[in-house]
C-alpha positions as CSV (number, residue, x, y, z in Angstrom):
1,M,105.9,79.7,83.0
2,I,105.6,82.7,85.8
3,R,108.2,84.7,87.8
4,L,108.1,83.5,91.3
5,H,107.6,86.9,92.7
6,K,104.8,87.4,90.6
7,Y,103.2,84.3,91.6
8,I,103.8,84.7,95.2
9,A,102.0,88.3,94.9
10,Q,99.2,86.4,93.2
11,S,98.7,84.2,96.0
12,G,97.6,87.0,98.3
13,L,100.2,86.9,100.6
14,C,101.9,90.0,100.0
15,S,103.0,92.6,97.2
16,R,105.5,91.9,94.5
17,R,108.2,94.1,96.2
18,K,107.7,92.0,99.6
19,A,107.7,88.9,97.8
20,E,111.3,89.8,96.2
21,A,112.6,90.7,99.8
22,L,111.3,87.0,100.9
23,I,113.1,85.5,98.1
24,V,116.4,87.2,98.7
25,A,116.1,86.2,102.4
26,G,115.9,82.4,101.6
27,R,112.4,82.0,102.9
28,V,111.2,80.6,99.6
29,Q,111.3,77.0,98.4
30,V,110.6,75.5,95.1
31,N,110.3,72.0,95.0
32,G,112.1,71.6,98.3
33,K,115.1,73.7,97.1
34,T,115.6,77.5,98.6
35,V,115.4,79.8,95.9
36,T,117.3,83.3,96.4
37,K,117.9,84.6,92.6
38,L,115.4,87.0,91.6
39,G,114.0,86.2,88.1
40,T,113.7,82.9,88.9
41,K,110.5,81.5,86.7
42,I,108.2,78.5,87.8
43,D,105.6,76.4,86.2
44,P,102.4,76.8,88.4
45,E,101.1,73.6,87.2
46,K,104.0,71.4,88.2
47,D,106.1,73.4,90.6
48,I,105.5,73.2,94.4
49,V,106.3,76.9,96.1
50,K,106.6,77.2,99.8
51,V,107.2,80.4,101.9
52,D,108.2,79.6,105.5
53,G,107.5,76.2,104.9
54,K,103.9,76.4,104.0
55,V,102.6,75.7,100.3
56,I,101.1,78.8,98.9
57,K,98.9,79.0,95.5
58,S,98.2,81.8,93.1
59,N,94.6,82.8,93.1
60,D,93.0,82.4,89.7
61,E,90.4,85.1,90.4
62,F,90.9,88.3,92.5
63,I,87.9,89.4,94.4
64,Y,87.4,93.3,95.3
65,I,84.6,94.1,98.0
66,A,83.3,97.3,99.3
67,Y,82.6,96.8,103.0
68,H,80.7,99.1,105.7
69,K,82.8,98.7,108.7
70,P,80.4,99.3,111.7
71,R,81.3,101.4,114.7
72,G,82.9,99.2,117.4
73,I,84.5,96.8,115.3
74,L,88.6,96.3,114.8
75,T,89.8,97.0,111.4
76,T,91.6,93.5,111.4
77,L,90.9,89.9,110.4
78,N,92.2,88.4,113.9
79,D,92.5,89.7,117.5
80,P,94.2,87.8,120.0
81,F,92.0,89.3,122.5
82,G,89.1,88.2,121.2
83,R,87.3,91.4,120.3
84,P,85.0,91.5,117.5
85,T,87.0,92.2,113.8
86,I,85.6,92.8,110.5
87,L,86.2,89.0,109.6
88,D,83.5,88.1,112.5
89,H,81.2,90.3,110.7
90,L,81.8,89.1,107.3
91,R,81.4,85.5,108.6
92,K,78.1,86.4,110.1
93,T,76.8,88.2,106.9
94,T,78.0,85.3,104.5
95,G,77.1,82.7,107.0
96,T,80.4,80.9,106.3
97,Y,83.9,80.4,108.0
98,S,85.7,80.0,105.0
99,F,85.6,83.5,103.7
100,P,88.6,84.1,101.7
101,R,92.0,85.6,103.1
102,V,91.6,89.4,102.2
103,Y,93.5,92.8,102.7
104,H,91.9,95.9,103.9
105,V,92.9,99.0,102.1
106,G,93.7,101.6,104.7
107,R,92.3,101.4,108.2
108,L,89.2,103.0,110.2
109,D,89.7,103.2,114.2
110,K,87.4,101.1,116.3
111,D,85.1,104.3,117.0
112,S,84.9,105.1,113.4
113,E,82.8,103.5,110.8
114,G,82.2,103.5,106.8
115,L,83.8,102.3,103.8
116,L,86.6,99.7,103.4
117,I,87.9,98.1,100.4
118,L,88.8,94.5,100.9
119,T,90.9,92.2,98.5
120,N,93.0,89.5,98.0
121,D,95.0,91.3,95.2
122,G,98.2,92.0,97.4
123,E,99.7,93.9,94.6
124,L,97.0,96.5,94.1
125,T,96.6,96.9,98.0
126,H,100.4,97.8,98.4
127,R,100.3,100.2,95.5
128,L,97.1,102.1,96.8
129,L,98.6,102.3,100.4
130,H,101.8,103.7,99.2
131,P,102.3,107.5,100.2
132,S,103.3,108.4,96.9
133,K,99.6,107.6,95.5
134,K,97.8,110.0,97.6
135,V,94.5,108.4,97.1
136,E,91.7,110.8,98.1
137,K,89.4,109.8,100.8
138,E,86.1,111.1,101.8
139,Y,84.2,111.5,105.4
140,R,81.3,112.7,106.9
141,V,82.3,114.1,110.3
142,T,80.2,115.3,113.2
143,V,81.9,117.3,115.8
144,Q,81.3,118.7,118.9
145,G,80.2,122.5,119.1
146,I,80.4,124.8,116.0
147,P,84.1,125.6,115.1
148,P,84.8,129.2,113.8
149,K,85.8,129.7,110.1
150,E,89.2,130.7,110.9
151,A,89.6,127.3,112.8
152,I,88.5,125.4,109.7
153,R,90.6,127.4,107.3
154,R,93.8,126.6,109.7
155,L,92.7,122.8,109.6
156,E,92.6,123.2,105.8
157,K,96.0,124.6,105.3
158,G,97.4,122.0,107.7
159,V,98.2,121.7,111.3
160,V,100.7,120.0,113.4
161,I,99.5,116.9,115.1
162,Q,101.9,114.5,117.1
163,G,105.0,116.5,115.6
164,K,104.3,116.7,112.1
165,K,102.2,119.1,109.9
166,T,99.0,117.7,108.2
167,M,98.8,118.0,104.1
168,P,96.2,120.6,102.9
169,C,92.6,119.1,102.6
170,F,89.2,120.2,101.8
171,I,86.6,120.8,104.7
172,K,83.0,122.0,103.8
173,K,80.4,122.4,106.5
174,I,76.9,121.0,105.5
175,K,74.6,121.4,108.4
176,Q,74.2,122.0,112.4
177,V,72.4,119.8,114.5
178,D,71.5,120.2,118.3
179,G,74.6,122.6,118.5
180,D,76.9,120.2,116.8
181,S,78.6,120.7,113.4
182,I,78.6,118.3,110.2
183,F,81.3,118.6,107.8
184,I,82.5,116.9,104.4
185,V,86.5,116.4,104.8
186,K,88.6,115.0,101.9
187,L,92.1,114.0,102.5
188,K,95.0,112.6,100.6
189,E,96.9,111.3,103.7
190,G,95.9,108.5,106.1
191,R,97.7,109.2,109.5
192,K,96.1,107.1,112.4
193,R,93.2,109.0,113.9
194,Q,94.2,112.1,111.8
195,I,90.7,113.7,111.6
196,R,90.1,113.1,115.4
197,Y,93.3,114.8,116.4
198,M,92.8,117.7,113.7
199,F,89.5,118.9,115.3
200,K,90.7,118.2,118.5
201,S,93.7,120.6,118.2
202,V,91.0,123.4,117.6
203,G,88.9,122.3,120.5
204,H,85.9,120.8,118.8
205,P,86.2,116.8,119.4
206,V,84.8,114.4,116.7
207,K,81.5,112.7,118.0
208,R,81.1,110.6,114.8
209,L,83.2,109.7,111.6
210,I,82.0,107.8,108.7
211,R,84.2,107.3,105.6
212,T,81.9,107.8,102.5
213,R,84.7,107.3,99.6
214,I,87.9,105.8,98.8
215,G,89.3,107.1,95.5
216,P,86.3,106.3,92.9
217,V,84.6,103.7,95.3
218,L,81.6,105.1,97.2
219,L,80.0,103.6,100.4
220,G,76.5,104.1,99.0
221,K,73.5,102.8,100.4
222,L,75.7,99.8,102.1
223,A,74.0,99.5,105.9
224,P,76.9,98.6,108.6
225,G,78.1,95.4,108.3
226,Q,77.2,94.5,104.9
227,F,79.2,94.4,101.8
228,R,79.2,94.1,97.7
229,Y,81.6,93.1,95.2
230,L,83.0,95.9,92.9
231,S,81.9,96.4,89.6
232,P,84.6,95.7,86.7
233,K,84.2,99.5,86.1
234,E,85.1,100.3,89.6
235,I,88.1,97.8,90.0
236,Q,89.7,99.3,86.9
237,A,89.3,102.9,88.2
238,L,90.7,101.8,91.5
239,K,93.8,100.5,89.4
240,N,94.1,103.5,87.3
241,Q,94.7,105.5,90.7
242,T,98.0,103.6,90.9
C-alpha cells in the first residue's frame, strides 16, 4: 500500500504538495470514486487512479539527465507557436518520439545555453526549485566592453532590477577577448534573465551566457544538443541539496 499523494508524485505529474492540493480539490479519482481525504492509501497493483479523468501510473524508475541546451532553443517541452524546443532536440538526438515526460530544473532563456537537469522525479524537481534551497548555479558570461572593478563590486553586493534587489553573488573575471570581457558568475537565485539585467544595469550587455553547473552537476564536455544520464553519485548529491 502507498499513500495516494505519493503515488501521484511518483508518476511524474507533480510534487507531493501539488498532489495533495489536487486531492483536496476533488480532481483525483480512485476506481471511479472521487477521493478528497489526505492520507488515503491505495494498492498500486489493483487500484486505478485518475487525475482530471486521465489514468496515471507511478514510475518504477526515475531518470535523471544532464542536457546541454543550445542557443536559440526554448526551455519547454511544447510550444504552441511551433518554435524549436528542448524536446525537439531530445527527439532528434535519440531518434525517438517517445522520449519520457520530464521536468526541467530551472530555465534558460532562448538566447542562453548550457546545462539543464531533466527528470521525471517531480518531487525532487519541486524541492530543487524551491527558493529556500538556494542551489548554486555557475555561468560563463561574455559581456560587451570592460566593466570597471567598482561596477563588478556593485553587482556582487546586489543591485535593484525590476524593483527588487538581487542577492549577493560571486563574479570573477577570467579573460578579455577583442575588447569584450569573460566572467565566471555564481548565483543562488534564478530570476528570469537575471544576469543579463545585472550587467545591463552597469552598461555592459551580455553577449553570450553559458550555464556550466547546477549544484554538484557539471556541464562538462557535453556538446550543444547532447545529453547524458547522471551517475548514482550525482543523483545522491542532488538529493542532498534538498
